[in-house]
Every structure is written in structure tokens, then in C-alpha cells.
Residue, then its C-alpha position, 0 to 999 in steps of 0.5 A: m716193322h715186319q718188312v724190316i725182317h725181309t730187308g735186313e735193315r737194322a736202323f738202331t745201333c748200340g754205341d758201346c758194342g755196335k750191335s744193331f736192332t730193328e726197334s728202338g725199344s730193343l736197343k734200350t733194353h740191350k743198353l741195360i746190359h752195358s749199364g748193369e741196370r736191372p729194374f725188375s726184381c723178384d720179391e721171393c728171391g731178389k733176382s733182378f731182370t732187364q725186362s718185365g717179361s723175363l721177371k714174369t717167366h722167372q716167377l713161374i719157377h716159384t709157383g711151379e706153373r708150366p702153362f705150355s704143354c707138349g701134345d706128344c710127350g706131355k712135357s710142360f714149359t714156362e714159355s711158348g718159345s721153349l715149347k716150340k723149340h722142344q717140339l722140333i725134337h719130335t718132328g726131327e726138323r733141323p732147318f739151320s745148317c752149317d755151310e762149312c761142315g753140313k751140321s744142322f740145328t733146330l735153332s738159328g742161335s745154335l747155328k751161330t754159336h756152332k760157327l764160332i767153332h770154325s772161326g775160333e772166335r770166343p767173344f766172351s772173356c772172364d776178367e779174372c782168369g782170361k778164359s774165353f767162351t762162345e756164349s755169354g751164358n757159359l761165361k756167367t756159369h764159369k764166373l760162379i767158380h771164382s765167386g764160389e756161389r752155388p745157388f741151387s741146392c738139393d733138398e735130400c742131401g744138401k749138395s749145391f750146384t751152379h745152375s738149375g739144370s745140374l740140380k735137376t739131373h742130380k735129383l734123378i740119382h735120388s729118385g732112381e729115374r733114368p728116362f733115356s734108354c738105349g734101344d740096343c742093350g737097354k741101358s738107361f741114363t739120366q741125360s739124353g747127352s749121356l745116351k748119345e755118347h753111349q750109343l757110339i759104343h754100339t756104332g763104333e763111331r769115334p769122330f775125334s782123332c788125335g793128330d799125334c798118335g791116331k787114337s780116336f774118341t767119341q767126344s771132343g772133350h776126351l780128345k783134349t784131355h788125351q792131348l795133355i798126355h803128349s804135351g805133358e801139361r798137368p794144370f791141376s795140383c792137389d794142395e795136400c800132397g802136391k800131385f798134378f792132374t790133367t783135369s779138374g775132375s781128376l783132381k776132385s776125385h783124388q781129393l776124396l782120398h784125403s777126405g775119405v767122403k763116400a756119399y753114395t751108398c748101395d741100398q742092396c749091399g751097403r757098399a759106399f762110393t765116392h762118385s755116383n757113376s761108380l755106384q751106378s756101375h756097381l748096381v749092374t753087378h746086382s742086376g745080373i745084366k751082362a750086356y757086353s760080350c767077347d767076340i772071341c770066346g763069348k764071355t759076357f760082362s756087366r761093364i764095357g771096361g771089363r770086356n775091353t780089359h778081357l780082350r787084351i788076354h786074347t790079343r796079348h796087348d798091354a796098353y799101359s807101360c811105366d815110363q820109369c821101368g818099362k813094366q807093362f799093364t793091361t789096365k790104367t788102374e794097375l799102372r797107377r798102383h804100380m807107380f806108387t812103388h817108385t814114389e814115397e806116396r802112401p795115399y791109403k790110410c787105415d781108419l783104426c791105427e793111422k797106418t798108411f799103404k801104397s795100394p788098396h790091396y795092402l790096406k785091405a790085408h792090413q785091416q784083416i788084422h784088426t778084424r781078427k783081433t776084434l773077433q778074438g776079443q769077442l770070443l774071449 
């Protein structure tokens, strides 16, 4: 059986999909995917599996046991294979490299998935909407959108997620733990991916460039979203007001205006926010850390966005212009507020009298009337 690895011979082939295996047992297990049979079921949660070994590994989630521990950092795992993969992080070894672009990977499976980017192949397709994916796991996660299932729930706030990894990352918000720290400015993050993206700010690297306008980005996803500006496509619409958005995340953020939900509160000043990242940005104002400075005048800022907006004062560059009247603005937020002057939309509503306004500035000014009336009543 071992020598077959060297010869490359795979004598057992699946009649349904053509995938081949070195052992008949592996073929039998594989065929369960097509039949949908999962003979091994968990007594605690009812989740079922095609192999007994997969069930045993799953049951460790309920017991909390993680018998395989890393000698370098102490992180523990439920499987020896997961530990071996993790240890490659410490050695820096990436033995599998792409012939087309030279990018290297720690696992052969990761290389295979990466190569699908070059070929454009997306073999896993959703029956409901037709969206296709390079990995079966991504398809499974996507299907939860249609079913509405969110099996992983936070004990502290009740927020639920489609997979366990998202729940683990979310819990760091409550614990305040941010294990990944930037060596240049000290800013810390809950995910290693977020740290890598942040570090591109210091290196200035923007590997993804728009073919239409030349604007470059640190992430491919940001480039795809940007390209919707050129195409004019806005596939996500709000049921309440009919406004269209380029991303589902922008739609969700907008819908919070209608709901008024602000789940994230600052424990220092009590200010509430609709998103956790808005709260994290706000917390920097209390810390006093101003890691971003202007190269021209030396003024420092707690947020990179504030620094970038400030730079336009020196360059006299107004990047955002209104397509209806031509008026230009230094920030996207200013442009959005201005756009309400061309529409009848008044998304900012007073909680006390139901009066609506086109900008948050006008709403705040109006609310001061209620505050003054309340104070006058108390004095009387």
C-alpha cells in the first residue's frame, strides 16, 4: 500500500465522480458522500459522520479535551494532524509551491485550492442560487445563508454564527483579548489575518490594482467591491427604503439605521455603536495613542483614516465628488450626507417626537431642543 504512493497508482475509482483511491476502504467511505449516508452519530448533539474516527474527534468538542499540544506556544489541538500543520507556522516551512505565481504553502491541499484561482475552476456549486466555490467547506458554509441556520451561539450576548471559528473570534470582543500585535505601531488584533492586512499599511504594499482607474488595494475582496463602482452594479437592496448597495455588509450596516440597534457600548464613556470595529476605533481615543502622523506637518492621529483625511488639506485634493451637482468633498461620509440633499430620504429619526432629518448633525441640533425643555421643566 505504501509503494503505491511512489507509483501514483490509484486502482479504485468512484463511478459517480471519477475520483480514484489507493484503497478499497477509502473508496467505500468516499461513496457515502454521494449516498448521503452518515452512520456514526453524536449522542450529545445529533451530528452525524461517515467515519467513526471523525465522530471521535468531534466528541472532543463536547468534552473540551485537546490532547495534542504545541511545544513552542502551548496551543492545543484535538488531532495530531492539526498540530503538525500548526507547527509549520513556527518553522516557516512552506514545501508546496505554485508553478504559475511562485506562492508557497504549508499543505498540499492549500496548493491545490490555490491553483483553482489560476484555472478559474469552481467545482462546488449551490443548488439554490448557482454561486460556485473552490472548496466544499465554503459551499457548506454558504448554504447556511439559505437555510438561516446559525448553530454556534455566544453565551454572553446570544449572537449566533454559521461556524465555530466565527464564534471564537467574536468571543474575543467580550474578553478584550487581542493576541496578534503589530511590531511597528503596537496595534493588536483578534485575528492573524487582520494583522497581516494592517501591516500592509506600514509597508505600503497594495498588490491588487484596478484595470479601469489604476487604484490599488491591499485585499482582492476590496478590489472586487471597488470594481462595482465602474460597473454600476448594486445587487443588495434594503426592503424598508429601497436603497441599493454594492455589498451585503453595507446593506446590513444600513439596516441598523432602521432598527436603531447599537449592541456595542464603550465601558469608559457609555457611547454605543452598531459595529464592534466602530467601538474598537473609538476606544483608541481613550487610550491616547496616536500612531499615525502627517509627514508634512507632524500632526498625529489615533486613526489612519483621520490622518489620510488631514493629508488632503495639504494636497488640496478632494477625492469624492457628487455626480449630480459636481460638488467635491474630502471624505466619503461628507459626500453621503450631501447626497441626501438631492433626495427626499430622511433616515435619521428622533426617538422622542418621531421627526426625521437628512443628516445626523441636524438630528443632534434638534435633540437639544428636547434637552433644554427637560432642564427648564426640572428647574420649574
